[in-house]
C-alpha atoms as one frame of an Amber mdcrd trajectory, in Angstrom:
protein
  33.078 -35.320 -74.576  30.162 -36.615 -72.421  30.439 -40.256 -71.511  27.209
 -42.366 -71.567  26.677 -45.755 -69.882  24.337 -47.159 -72.504  25.264 -50.851
 -71.982  26.915 -53.190 -69.537  29.982 -53.116 -71.752  30.137 -49.369 -71.323
  30.020 -49.707 -67.543  32.630 -52.471 -67.555  35.017 -50.323 -69.600  34.437
 -47.304 -67.359  35.020 -49.233 -64.143  38.130 -50.823 -65.554  39.411 -47.307
 -66.428  38.586 -46.032 -62.904  40.486 -48.810 -61.206  43.512 -48.046 -63.342
  43.273 -44.398 -62.543  42.654 -44.745 -58.787  44.305 -47.822 -57.117  42.099
 -47.277 -54.092  39.243 -48.737 -56.093  41.030 -52.053 -56.869  40.149 -53.729
 -53.572  36.572 -52.412 -53.815  36.133 -54.089 -57.254  37.777 -57.230 -55.904
  35.014 -57.412 -53.221  32.119 -56.499 -55.499  32.951 -57.920 -58.887  31.829
 -55.882 -61.865  28.656 -53.987 -60.845  25.492 -54.401 -62.876  24.234 -51.543
 -64.958  21.071 -49.905 -63.652  18.693 -48.077 -65.975  15.355 -46.410 -65.852
  12.981 -45.147 -68.498  14.147 -41.850 -70.047  12.167 -38.694 -70.759   9.361
 -37.199 -68.778   8.115 -40.563 -67.648  11.368 -41.393 -65.969  11.585 -38.119
 -64.193   7.935 -38.356 -63.159   8.506 -41.851 -61.765  11.382 -40.580 -59.596
   9.266 -37.697 -58.329   6.394 -40.029 -57.472   8.726 -42.255 -55.429  10.212
 -39.376 -53.337  10.166 -40.111 -49.590   8.368 -43.471 -50.096   9.155 -47.088
 -49.689   9.844 -49.112 -52.760   6.459 -50.878 -52.534   4.475 -47.645 -52.055
   6.311 -45.863 -54.842   5.693 -48.740 -57.273   1.967 -48.849 -56.397   1.414
 -45.124 -56.988   3.482 -44.983 -60.131   1.599 -48.014 -61.444  -1.708 -46.166
 -60.934  -0.361 -43.014 -62.571   0.862 -44.899 -65.609  -2.420 -46.726 -66.010
  -4.336 -43.478 -65.806  -2.280 -41.859 -68.570  -1.687 -44.287 -71.434   0.333
 -43.208 -73.341   2.067 -41.165 -70.641   2.690 -37.639 -71.977   3.396 -34.331
 -70.292   0.450 -32.593 -72.046  -2.042 -35.113 -70.620  -0.673 -34.647 -67.084
  -0.554 -30.864 -67.486  -4.220 -30.777 -68.329  -5.311 -33.281 -65.667  -7.302
 -32.021 -62.660  -5.428 -31.967 -59.401  -8.169 -33.879 -57.579  -7.852 -36.671
 -60.107  -4.073 -36.905 -59.537  -4.723 -36.847 -55.826  -6.949 -39.873 -56.030
  -4.052 -41.754 -57.685  -2.068 -41.288 -54.388   0.001 -38.188 -55.292   0.552
 -35.589 -52.674  -0.222 -31.910 -53.305   3.564 -31.180 -53.421   4.186 -33.923
 -56.009   1.230 -32.812 -58.082   2.638 -29.266 -58.109   6.037 -30.572 -59.207
   4.730 -32.778 -61.965   2.494 -30.034 -63.324   5.352 -27.569 -63.285   7.585
 -30.011 -65.157   4.845 -30.579 -67.673   4.385 -26.866 -68.321   8.149 -26.354
 -68.744   8.261 -29.167 -71.323   5.142 -27.929 -73.124   6.575 -24.389 -73.346
   9.912 -25.647 -74.595  11.815 -24.189 -71.721  13.038 -27.687 -70.700  14.568
 -30.221 -73.098  15.464 -33.400 -71.325  17.296 -34.872 -74.331  19.652 -31.927
 -74.467  20.595 -32.546 -70.821  22.059 -35.920 -71.758  24.766 -34.218 -73.800
  25.609 -31.430 -71.372  28.317 -31.445 -68.748  27.034 -33.269 -65.640  27.351
 -30.165 -63.396  25.526 -27.950 -65.894  22.736 -30.562 -66.319  22.475 -30.899
 -62.598  22.086 -27.083 -62.203  19.408 -26.925 -64.876  17.319 -29.655 -63.134
  17.698 -28.346 -59.630  16.383 -24.973 -60.770  12.993 -26.683 -61.425  10.310
 -26.663 -58.775  10.477 -29.760 -56.586  13.671 -31.195 -58.073  16.328 -31.594
 -55.448  20.002 -32.600 -55.997  19.432 -36.299 -55.407  16.497 -36.491 -57.767
  18.422 -34.582 -60.462  21.501 -36.883 -60.195  19.522 -40.111 -60.175  17.637
 -38.916 -63.227  20.879 -38.002 -65.062  22.521 -41.276 -64.108  19.776 -43.816
 -64.584  17.464 -42.211 -67.095  19.794 -40.187 -69.221  22.676 -42.629 -68.528
  25.091 -39.812 -67.971  28.483 -41.313 -67.063  29.563 -38.441 -64.797  26.521
 -37.906 -62.688  27.307 -38.140 -58.983  24.434 -38.504 -56.391  26.394 -37.051
 -53.585  23.455 -36.908 -51.175  22.697 -40.636 -51.401  23.161 -42.190 -47.947
  24.201 -45.634 -49.232  26.971 -44.007 -51.430  28.159 -41.966 -48.485  28.379
 -44.960 -46.142  30.147 -47.077 -48.768  32.663 -44.289 -49.447  33.266 -43.869
 -45.714  34.049 -47.577 -45.302  35.893 -48.037 -48.552  38.200 -44.991 -48.094
  38.637 -45.537 -44.371  37.084 -42.254 -43.322  36.249 -41.627 -39.642  32.748
 -40.361 -40.274  30.225 -40.583 -43.085  30.882 -37.691 -45.576  28.219 -35.133
 -46.210  26.916 -34.364 -49.659  29.209 -31.311 -49.722  32.206 -33.447 -48.744
  31.358 -36.059 -51.334  31.933 -33.681 -54.155  35.742 -33.316 -53.732  36.127
 -36.998 -52.874  34.743 -37.807 -56.321  36.952 -35.424 -58.252  39.527 -38.176
 -59.078  36.751 -40.157 -60.827  35.734 -37.509 -63.342  34.394 -37.951 -66.028
  33.234 -41.346 -64.831  31.671 -40.467 -61.522  28.483 -42.252 -62.517  30.422
 -45.501 -63.056  32.034 -44.911 -59.672  28.551 -44.586 -58.138  27.593 -48.042
 -59.559  30.705 -49.500 -57.967  30.151 -47.877 -54.579  26.487 -48.994 -54.524
  27.622 -52.570 -55.178  30.122 -52.208 -52.310  27.298 -50.978 -50.045  25.496
 -54.267 -50.781  28.598 -56.175 -49.847  28.800 -54.340 -46.508  25.145 -55.105
 -45.724  25.599 -58.769 -46.439  28.705 -58.726 -44.211  26.601 -57.338 -41.445
  23.982 -60.004 -41.972  21.195 -57.615 -42.998  20.074 -55.692 -46.039  19.196
 -52.337 -44.608  15.860 -50.595 -44.942  15.666 -49.385 -48.469  13.914 -46.239
 -47.508  16.887 -45.395 -45.260  19.336 -45.542 -48.071  17.534 -43.042 -50.261
  18.505 -39.525 -49.516  19.209 -37.062 -46.779  16.383 -35.705 -44.741  14.899
 -33.962 -47.697  16.163 -34.693 -51.105  15.284 -42.297 -53.476  17.364 -44.992
 -53.136  19.690 -46.296 -55.844  17.481 -47.581 -58.701  17.493 -51.285 -59.365
C-alpha cells in the first residue's frame, strides 16, 4: 500500500516508525526535532512551478512563476498548450522550459499522462513514468512526487543537501552520489519521503552549526537535474 504524507501527523508517525526501524536515525531526530511537513500545489500547476524554478535562485523562480500564474488564471494545461512561445518567453521562461511545459500540456491533453494516478503508484514506477517525459529529470520527478503528490516513499537521491546530510549523519568519508544514495535509503522503504524530510532538517542543523545557511541554489541538484521545497 502506498503511504501518503497528507498531514503533519502523517509525517510524525512515519518518522517515529523510521527511528524505531533504524536506530541510526535516533540521534538525527534528537538534533532536529520532528521535521515540518513541506507541501506544494498538486496537479499540472505544481509540476509547472518546479519546472519554472529549475536552475534558478528562489527569488528568480518565484518571480517568473508569479508572472506565469498571473498570465493564466485559472492555470490549466490547455491554456498553456495553446499559448504562443513568444508570449511565454516574455514571462521569463527559457526556450527549454517552454518546450518542457508544452510537452507536458500535450501529454495531459491527450490523456497519456495522469498525474493523479501517479500518487497511487509505487514510487519507483511513478519516478520512471515522470522521467520519461521531456525535460523532467530525476530530481524534478522526485520532488514532485514528494511535495505535490505527497508520496511517502519518494527519495530525491540527487539533492545535494540530502547527500551532504546523509554523509555527515551516517559518518561517510565522502558525499554519496545519487547512485549511491539509492541503496543507502533501502532500509527506509516505504517511508523514504519521510526520511528525506528528516535529513533536510538535519542539513539545516549542520548549516547553523557552521554559522551560515548555505546558498540555496547550491543545495538544489547536481549539475543538471531545485532545492528542497519550503
